[in-house]
ROZA-986996 format. One line per field, with one value per residue (C-alpha): x, y, z; chain. Coordinates in Angstrom, 3 decimals, decimal comma. Each point is the difference from the previous one (the first is absolute). Layout:
# ROZA-986996
X = (X | ...)
Y = (Y | ...)
Z = (Z | ...)
unit = (A | ...)
END
This chain:
# ROZA-986996
X = (-7,019 | -1,661 | 1,163 | -2,079 | 1,992 | 1,283 | -1,849 | -2,128 | 0,213 | -0,629 | 0,242 | -1,670 | 1,608 | -2,357 | -3,763 | -2,023 | -1,428 | 3,103 | 0,472 | -3,676 | 0,243 | 3,012 | -1,829 | -3,138 | 2,085 | 1,851 | -3,235 | -1,568 | 2,902 | 2,473 | -2,269 | 2,707 | 2,264 | -0,235 | -0,363 | 0,915 | -0,036 | 2,293 | -0,781 | 1,970 | -3,020 | -2,262 | -3,210 | 0,996 | -2,468 | -2,078 | 0,323 | -3,792 | -0,110 | 2,648 | -1,264 | -0,266 | 1,930 | 3,179 | 2,516 | 1,075 | 2,648 | -0,409 | 1,828 | 3,568 | 2,114 | -0,243 | 3,465 | -0,737 | -2,795 | 2,221 | 2,848 | -2,393 | -1,373 | 0,744 | -1,077 | -0,520 | -2,331 | 0,675 | -1,897 | 1,721 | -0,058 | 2,550 | 3,608 | 2,120 | 2,664 | -2,235 | 1,990 | -2,633 | -0,282 | 3,802 | -0,053 | -2,399 | 2,226 | 3,099 | -1,818 | -0,434 | -3,799 | -1,415 | -1,667 | -2,399 | -2,860 | -3,548 | 1,050 | 2,377 | -2,890 | -1,991 | 2,948 | 0,028 | -3,706 | -0,787 | -0,084 | -1,153 | 2,031 | 0,963 | 0,992 | 1,660 | 0,878 | 2,344 | 1,393 | 0,022 | -2,870 | -2,855 | -0,099 | -3,606 | -1,224 | 1,963 | -1,266 | -3,615 | -0,004 | 1,699 | -2,847 | -2,697 | 1,253 | 0,633 | -3,556 | -1,367 | 1,925 | -1,911 | 2,649 | -1,323 | 2,549 | 0,435 | 1,870 | 1,589 | 3,124 | 1,126 | -3,151 | -3,357 | -0,349 | 2,802 | 1,609 | -1,226 | -3,621 | 0,200 | 0,282 | -3,723 | -0,794 | 0,968 | 1,582 | 1,846 | 2,497 | 1,213 | 1,386 | 1,887 | 1,354 | 3,082 | 1,853 | 3,721 | -0,943 | -2,086 | 2,735 | 2,558 | -1,840 | -0,935 | 2,302 | -1,932 | -2,515 | -0,040 | -1,239 | -1,061 | 1,059 | 1,451 | 0,354 | 2,309 | -1,455 | 2,307 | 1,993 | -0,083 | 1,042 | -2,451 | 0,077 | 3,487 | -0,919 | 0,015 | 2,960 | 3,597 | -0,060 | -1,481 | 1,933 | -1,648 | -3,419 | 0,828 | 1,217 | -3,261 | -1,947 | 2,291 | -1,240 | -3,096 | 2,123 | 1,216 | -2,398 | -1,502 | -0,229 | -0,220 | 1,458 | -1,587 | 2,188 | 0,104 | 2,348 | 0,188 | 1,292 | 3,027 | -0,423 | -3,083 | 1,856 | 0,070 | 3,255 | -0,394 | -0,276 | -3,611 | -1,599 | -1,699 | 0,072 | -2,302 | 0,592 | -2,337 | 1,046 | -0,751 | 3,537 | 2,313 | -0,587 | -2,378 | -2,207 | -3,077 | 0,144 | -1,677 | 0,667 | -1,622 | -2,340 | -2,686 | 1,285 | -0,717 | 1,630 | -0,893 | 0,641 | 2,145 | 0,412 | 3,049 | -0,205 | -3,794 | -2,160 | -2,699 | -1,818 | 0,321 | 1,170 | -2,827 | -2,552 | 1,095 | -2,075 | 3,009 | 1,821 | 3,777 | 2,977 | 0,741 | -3,387 | 0,839 | 3,106 | -2,231 | -2,233 | 3,055 | 1,082 | -3,439 | 0,252 | 3,413 | -1,287 | -3,084 | 2,058 | 2,382 | -2,997 | -1,448 | -3,119 | -1,449 | -1,095 | -1,140 | -3,669 | 0,381 | 1,271 | -3,435 | 0,251 | 3,461 | -1,264 | -2,616 | 2,337 | 0,525 | 2,422 | -0,072 | -1,674 | 2,363 | 2,705 | -0,070 | -3,697 | -2,202 | -2,967 | -1,873 | 0,195 | -2,514 | -0,027 | 3,499 | 1,408 | 1,525 | 0,299 | 2,674 | 0,284 | 3,595 | -0,265 | 2,152 | 2,960 | 1,327 | 3,641 | 1,956 | 0,705 | -3,727 | -0,813 | 2,959 | -1,419 | -3,417 | 1,453 | 2,643 | -0,993 | -3,477 | -1,644 | -2,929 | -1,557 | -0,728 | 1,296 | 0,857 | -1,365 | 2,175 | -0,858 | 3,034 | 0,667 | -0,653 | 2,609 | 3,352 | 1,784 | 3,207 | 0,163 | 1,887 | -2,615 | 2,498 | 0,188 | -3,617 | 0,983 | 1,231 | -3,278 | -1,993 | 2,020 | -0,760 | -3,801 | -2,640 | -0,565 | -1,929 | 1,423 | -2,512 | 1,573 | -1,734 | 0,597 | 2,645 | 3,038 | -1,689 | 1,951 | 3,222 | -1,178 | -0,499 | 3,551 | -0,157 | -2,225 | -0,983 | -3,720 | 0,033 | -2,660 | -0,855 | -3,547 | -1,195 | -1,949 | -0,669 | -3,576 | 1,224 | 2,298 | -2,872 | -2,331 | 2,693 | 1,043 | -3,429 | -0,965 | 3,309 | -0,224 | -0,250 | -0,265 | 3,381 | 0,883 | 0,783 | -0,436 | 2,290 | 0,510 | 3,527 | 1,198 | 3,532 | -0,802 | -1,729 | -3,534 | -0,268 | 0,080 | -3,516 | -1,283 | -0,331 | 1,920 | 0,971 | -3,282 | -2,007 | 1,885 | -0,727 | -3,674 | -0,345 | 1,636 | -2,173 | -3,208 | 1,045 | 0,901 | -3,378 | -1,803 | 1,881 | 0,396)
Y = (1,191 | -1,073 | -3,565 | -0,199 | 2,649 | -1,459 | -3,322 | -0,794 | -3,800 | -2,323 | -3,779 | -1,991 | -3,432 | -2,588 | 0,305 | -1,558 | 2,103 | 2,227 | 0,575 | 0,892 | 2,509 | 1,634 | 0,235 | 1,434 | 2,541 | 1,136 | 0,362 | 2,100 | 2,160 | 0,012 | -0,132 | 1,679 | -3,096 | -2,987 | -3,252 | -3,472 | -3,295 | -3,034 | -3,295 | -3,168 | -2,156 | -0,966 | 1,036 | 2,183 | 0,430 | 3,164 | 0,226 | 0,001 | 3,163 | 1,877 | 3,003 | -1,056 | 3,103 | -1,147 | -1,921 | -3,276 | -2,570 | -3,454 | -3,323 | 1,370 | 3,106 | 2,963 | 1,555 | 2,681 | 1,471 | -0,127 | 1,869 | 2,658 | 0,753 | 3,109 | -1,906 | -3,694 | -0,922 | -3,601 | -2,504 | -0,902 | -3,665 | 0,712 | 0,096 | 2,991 | -2,559 | -1,271 | 0,381 | 2,153 | 2,385 | 0,224 | 1,100 | 2,818 | 1,090 | -0,139 | 2,389 | 2,447 | -0,347 | 0,263 | -3,139 | 0,535 | -1,821 | 1,075 | 1,165 | 2,537 | 1,472 | 0,157 | 1,837 | 2,587 | 0,732 | -0,268 | 3,195 | -1,444 | -1,824 | -3,598 | -2,822 | -3,102 | -3,412 | -2,746 | -3,221 | -3,759 | -0,772 | 1,949 | 2,970 | -0,616 | -0,030 | 3,158 | 1,767 | -0,993 | 0,820 | 3,382 | 0,880 | -1,356 | 2,015 | 3,181 | -0,148 | -0,722 | 3,082 | 2,162 | 0,263 | -0,986 | -2,648 | -2,090 | -3,315 | -1,969 | -0,710 | -3,620 | -0,706 | 0,215 | 3,214 | 1,196 | 3,256 | 2,067 | -1,056 | 1,446 | 3,509 | -0,198 | -0,104 | 3,615 | -1,143 | 2,120 | -2,830 | -2,894 | -3,270 | -2,278 | -3,523 | -0,182 | -3,117 | -0,020 | -0,310 | 3,191 | 1,877 | -0,860 | 2,222 | 2,806 | 3,024 | 3,043 | -1,216 | 2,532 | -1,600 | 1,487 | -3,407 | -3,199 | -3,317 | -2,954 | -2,783 | -3,008 | -2,086 | -3,736 | -2,073 | 0,441 | 0,711 | -1,472 | -0,826 | 3,759 | 1,191 | -1,176 | -0,218 | 1,402 | 3,248 | 0,907 | -0,772 | 2,108 | 2,964 | 0,002 | 0,189 | 2,791 | 2,204 | 0,717 | 2,477 | 1,998 | 2,938 | -0,771 | 2,709 | -2,683 | -3,487 | -2,739 | -3,071 | -3,232 | 0,285 | -3,815 | -0,231 | 2,227 | -0,657 | 2,254 | 3,045 | 2,788 | 0,052 | 3,758 | 2,855 | 1,099 | 3,002 | -2,322 | -3,693 | -2,060 | -3,588 | -2,796 | -3,256 | -2,690 | -1,073 | 2,991 | 3,438 | 1,897 | 3,114 | -2,227 | -3,125 | -2,408 | 0,505 | -0,830 | 2,595 | -0,551 | -3,591 | -0,905 | 0,414 | 3,347 | 1,491 | 3,124 | 2,903 | 2,181 | -0,686 | 0,282 | -3,048 | -0,263 | -3,312 | -3,369 | -2,670 | -2,244 | 2,430 | -0,796 | -2,489 | -0,564 | -3,286 | -0,357 | 2,094 | 0,927 | 1,707 | 1,876 | 1,283 | 0,899 | 2,124 | 1,796 | 0,797 | 1,434 | 2,280 | 1,233 | 0,697 | 1,844 | 2,081 | 0,913 | 1,119 | 1,980 | -2,183 | -0,118 | -3,627 | 0,155 | 0,111 | -2,996 | -2,478 | -1,675 | -0,669 | -1,485 | -2,316 | -1,520 | -0,300 | -3,713 | 0,430 | -0,630 | -3,106 | -3,021 | 1,839 | -1,177 | 0,873 | -0,978 | -1,591 | -1,546 | 0,207 | -2,199 | -1,720 | 1,453 | -1,790 | 2,305 | -0,886 | 1,859 | 0,063 | 0,712 | -1,630 | 2,824 | -1,635 | -1,694 | -0,083 | -0,937 | 3,625 | 0,837 | -2,987 | 0,837 | 3,543 | -1,369 | -2,304 | 2,327 | 1,119 | -1,533 | -0,177 | -2,318 | -1,662 | -3,340 | -2,074 | 1,291 | -2,256 | 1,071 | -0,954 | -0,150 | -1,358 | 0,395 | 0,623 | 0,665 | 1,578 | -1,767 | 1,886 | -1,185 | -0,323 | -0,834 | 3,602 | -0,482 | -2,775 | 2,478 | 1,939 | -3,240 | -1,088 | 3,274 | -0,428 | -2,324 | -1,518 | -2,581 | 0,054 | -0,920 | -0,603 | -0,195 | 0,401 | -1,107 | 0,825 | -0,267 | -3,140 | 2,071 | 1,544 | -3,333 | -0,133 | 3,569 | -0,647 | -3,152 | 0,887 | 0,176 | -1,979 | -0,123 | 0,434 | -0,061 | 3,290 | 3,065 | -1,232 | -3,288 | 1,899 | 2,123 | -3,000 | -1,893 | 2,738 | 1,547 | -2,370 | 0,787 | 3,818 | 1,823 | 3,671 | 1,700 | -2,091 | 1,508 | -1,616 | 1,736 | -0,561 | 1,312 | -2,490 | 1,248 | -1,333 | 0,954 | -1,249 | -1,214 | -3,752 | -0,022 | 3,575 | 2,637 | 2,580 | 0,898 | 1,978 | -3,111 | -1,975 | 2,687 | 0,165 | -3,781 | 0,195 | 2,972 | -1,785 | -3,086 | 2,186 | 1,718 | -3,326 | -1,823 | 2,977)
Z = (-65,764 | -3,260 | -0,562 | -3,198 | -1,853 | -3,315 | 0,456 | -3,064 | -0,318 | 2,951 | -0,190 | 2,775 | 0,499 | 1,509 | 0,189 | 2,830 | 2,833 | 0,290 | -3,717 | -0,428 | 2,844 | -1,733 | -3,357 | 1,645 | 1,912 | -3,134 | -1,971 | 2,760 | 1,184 | -2,925 | -3,078 | -2,108 | 0,022 | -2,351 | 1,963 | -1,250 | 1,923 | -0,265 | 1,743 | -0,770 | 0,927 | -2,928 | 1,803 | 2,954 | 2,873 | -0,370 | -3,801 | -0,363 | 2,146 | -1,989 | -1,991 | -3,676 | -1,064 | 1,788 | -2,129 | 1,611 | -0,976 | 1,645 | -0,009 | -0,224 | 0,489 | -2,401 | 0,143 | -2,602 | 2,153 | 3,078 | -1,683 | -1,395 | 3,487 | 2,046 | 3,130 | 0,761 | 2,871 | 0,973 | 2,127 | 3,312 | -1,032 | -2,767 | 1,200 | -1,034 | -0,941 | -2,858 | -3,243 | -1,736 | 2,974 | 0,099 | -3,674 | 0,988 | 2,892 | -2,235 | -2,362 | 2,949 | -0,097 | 3,546 | 1,391 | 2,920 | 1,732 | 0,790 | 3,492 | -1,572 | -2,050 | 3,258 | 1,607 | -2,824 | 0,515 | 3,713 | 2,110 | 3,347 | 2,682 | -0,777 | 2,373 | -1,498 | 1,413 | -1,237 | 1,487 | -0,585 | 2,385 | 1,596 | -2,375 | -1,087 | 3,615 | 0,875 | -3,127 | 0,564 | 3,735 | -0,579 | -2,376 | 2,330 | 3,001 | -2,020 | -1,376 | 3,491 | 1,202 | -2,485 | -2,746 | -3,450 | -0,940 | -3,154 | 0,185 | -2,856 | -2,009 | 0,229 | 2,063 | -1,778 | -1,993 | -2,358 | 1,177 | -2,980 | 0,558 | 3,539 | -1,471 | -0,835 | 3,727 | 0,814 | 3,263 | 2,575 | 0,687 | -2,122 | 1,408 | -2,391 | 0,335 | -2,247 | -1,120 | -0,756 | -3,694 | 0,149 | 1,858 | -2,714 | -2,511 | 2,434 | 0,247 | 1,265 | 2,582 | 2,846 | 3,222 | 3,284 | 1,367 | -1,467 | 1,861 | -0,655 | 2,170 | -0,376 | -2,461 | -0,647 | -3,000 | -2,897 | -3,747 | -0,316 | -3,616 | -0,651 | 2,110 | -0,027 | 3,784 | 3,191 | -0,375 | -3,303 | 1,506 | 3,069 | -2,086 | -1,970 | 3,295 | 1,271 | -2,862 | 2,126 | 1,984 | -3,063 | 0,475 | 3,416 | 2,660 | 2,714 | -0,338 | 2,141 | 0,560 | 1,995 | 2,991 | 0,101 | -3,615 | -0,767 | -3,759 | 0,118 | 1,396 | -2,630 | -1,983 | -0,542 | 2,514 | 0,418 | 1,678 | 2,537 | 0,869 | 2,229 | 1,074 | 1,050 | 1,629 | 2,547 | 1,006 | -0,469 | 1,505 | -2,343 | -0,203 | -0,366 | 2,109 | 2,417 | 3,721 | 3,318 | 1,500 | 2,632 | 0,303 | -3,624 | -3,442 | -1,600 | -3,418 | 0,461 | -2,426 | 0,727 | 3,727 | 0,303 | 0,849 | -2,684 | 0,419 | 1,777 | -2,452 | 1,241 | -1,495 | -3,573 | -1,995 | -2,277 | 0,597 | 0,433 | 1,046 | -3,625 | -0,069 | 3,215 | -1,836 | -2,961 | 2,251 | 1,443 | -3,570 | -0,776 | 3,073 | -1,211 | -3,521 | 1,238 | 2,442 | -2,834 | -2,081 | 2,955 | 0,186 | 3,529 | 0,364 | 3,660 | -0,994 | -2,317 | 2,619 | 0,243 | -3,738 | 0,558 | 2,762 | -2,305 | -3,017 | -0,740 | -2,894 | -3,712 | -1,341 | 0,047 | 2,017 | 3,637 | -0,043 | 2,929 | -1,828 | 2,940 | 3,787 | 1,750 | 3,416 | 0,594 | -3,071 | -2,633 | -3,693 | -1,997 | -3,796 | -1,062 | -3,439 | -1,453 | 1,803 | -3,141 | 1,187 | 3,128 | 1,046 | 0,070 | 2,225 | 2,261 | 0,340 | 0,961 | 2,683 | 1,424 | 3,489 | -0,278 | 3,451 | 0,694 | 3,013 | -1,677 | -2,911 | -3,455 | -2,749 | -2,925 | -3,598 | -2,315 | -3,479 | -3,711 | -2,693 | 1,685 | -3,013 | 1,078 | 3,316 | 3,070 | 2,771 | 2,776 | 1,374 | 1,149 | 2,440 | 2,643 | -0,183 | 0,271 | 3,066 | 1,797 | -0,230 | 1,499 | -3,437 | -1,963 | -3,556 | -2,714 | -3,425 | -3,370 | -3,718 | -2,467 | 2,159 | 3,401 | 0,928 | -0,042 | 3,312 | 1,818 | 1,439 | 1,343 | 3,067 | 1,962 | -0,258 | -3,817 | -1,838 | -3,697 | -1,358 | -3,614 | 0,230 | 2,143 | 0,498 | 1,493 | 2,358 | 1,334 | 0,333 | 1,898 | 2,452 | 0,652 | 2,900 | 1,802 | -0,122 | 3,343 | 1,072 | -0,475 | -3,065 | -3,398 | -3,421 | -2,498 | -3,720 | -0,729 | -2,612 | -0,922 | -3,489 | -3,227 | -0,563 | -3,578 | 0,745 | 1,505 | -0,531 | -2,720 | 2,075 | 3,568 | 0,126 | -0,898 | 2,678 | 2,589 | -0,971 | 0,435 | 3,445 | 1,001 | -1,055 | 2,018 | 2,999 | -0,018 | -0,396 | 2,787 | 2,341)
unit = (A | A | A | A | A | A | A | A | A | A | A | A | A | A | A | A | A | A | A | A | A | A | A | A | A | A | A | A | A | A | A | A | A | A | A | A | A | A | A | A | A | A | A | A | A | A | A | A | A | A | A | A | A | A | A | A | A | A | A | A | A | A | A | A | A | A | A | A | A | A | A | A | A | A | A | A | A | A | A | A | A | A | A | A | A | A | A | A | A | A | A | A | A | A | A | A | A | A | A | A | A | A | A | A | A | A | A | A | A | A | A | A | A | A | A | A | A | A | A | A | A | A | A | A | A | A | A | A | A | A | A | A | A | A | A | A | A | A | A | A | A | A | A | A | A | A | A | A | A | A | A | A | A | A | A | A | A | A | A | A | A | A | A | A | A | A | A | A | A | A | A | A | A | A | A | A | A | A | A | A | A | A | A | A | A | A | A | A | A | A | A | A | A | A | A | A | A | A | A | A | A | A | A | A | A | A | A | A | A | A | A | A | A | A | A | A | A | A | A | A | A | A | A | A | A | A | A | A | A | A | A | A | A | A | A | A | A | A | A | A | A | A | A | A | A | A | A | A | A | A | A | A | A | A | A | A | A | A | A | A | A | A | A | A | A | A | A | A | A | A | A | A | A | A | A | A | A | A | A | A | A | A | A | A | A | A | A | A | A | A | A | A | A | A | A | A | A | A | A | A | A | A | A | A | A | A | A | A | A | A | A | A | A | A | A | A | A | A | A | A | A | A | A | A | A | A | A | A | A | A | A | A | A | A | A | A | A | A | A | A | A | A | A | A | A | A | A | A | A | A | A | A | A | A | A | A | A | A | A | A | A | A | A | A | A | A | A | A | A | A | A | A | A | A | A | A | A | A | A | A | A | A | A | A | A | A | A | A | A | A | A | A | A | A | A | A | A | A | A | A | A | A | A | A | A | A | A | A | A | A | A | A | A | A | A | A | A | A | A | A | A | A | A | A | A | A | A | A | A | A | A | A | A | A | A | A | A | A | A)
END
């Protein structure tokens, strides 16, 4: 189907890395169309890299351009409810995102992943294992490289992380497999409630041959009837699960024992569930991952996401700086098994969150709670061991003499970072440097 039939004028809304990728794609593959760019920021990121021949309007909306367009390609950061976008839709002008243009072009199998937590790890690991299995795989979307830029890689398989915002403007993405991992409260400034957020995530199943869902979270079950479904889970019965075999917990894929859980370098039960999801996605795409299990064993995760950054004298140091909300820290602690004490670093900018749900997780662990940052004192009542420090460095200096084999030092702050750090990445880098120094 030629989606470009009768499209002469395209307006790209929002520049930055995604907008630039859209403009570059249109210039290369659809040179017959006229492209114009609107960005309401005075000096949008990436403007210095925009081809001089492309007309751009900055600092405000340009309604005339929008209403002259045959197609509007909007940035995922711009809500469809925005008044100017609503005017475009009311004029029956199609509004799509960059992932929809990718869908029109791609002719190789695509796997896509959405969810509130863990989607970056699942996306990355799916790509790592597919490549290790000998399938040339390109990975991107909401993680790293924009979807349209992946088309330059001539891959045999594409793996995309997709946010709810991206899914809202995607209509024709055919998937060999799509996964909906989980749902927790997020982006409530954009949705009228959890149901709207959930329905956006459910769009991943629209054109999926196989739908992969979380048996432990009924909200992730596909709303539509699909050709195939596969489930993963740790509590409810599932196609991909954890069960005892040879007297130890094993990862099972459709009844077959694949690997002892103890062989994973990844930390936390949520990461065990992530690996099960990857197995389901690869099976759905007919990728034989048996030969890539050594690669899986050595995979320590994405930077700042429950990443094992040092393991010395039996003491493990885990950087989970990406845990900027309560749900992420709960995921890191849920089902965590360790032989010694967990020294947990929490605090930063709480964004008005209620930290009390963490108390039950704290109570279930052999814990020393180390609090820091602007809102760190809000954690002091949640565990008898809690102590406040003025910096991460002071925490590490203080606990270092007490550490013993079997202990774990984990940064999983449940807060944003911008009181003491430039970003969660900067916070994680500081922790990692301290870990490597003191380990």
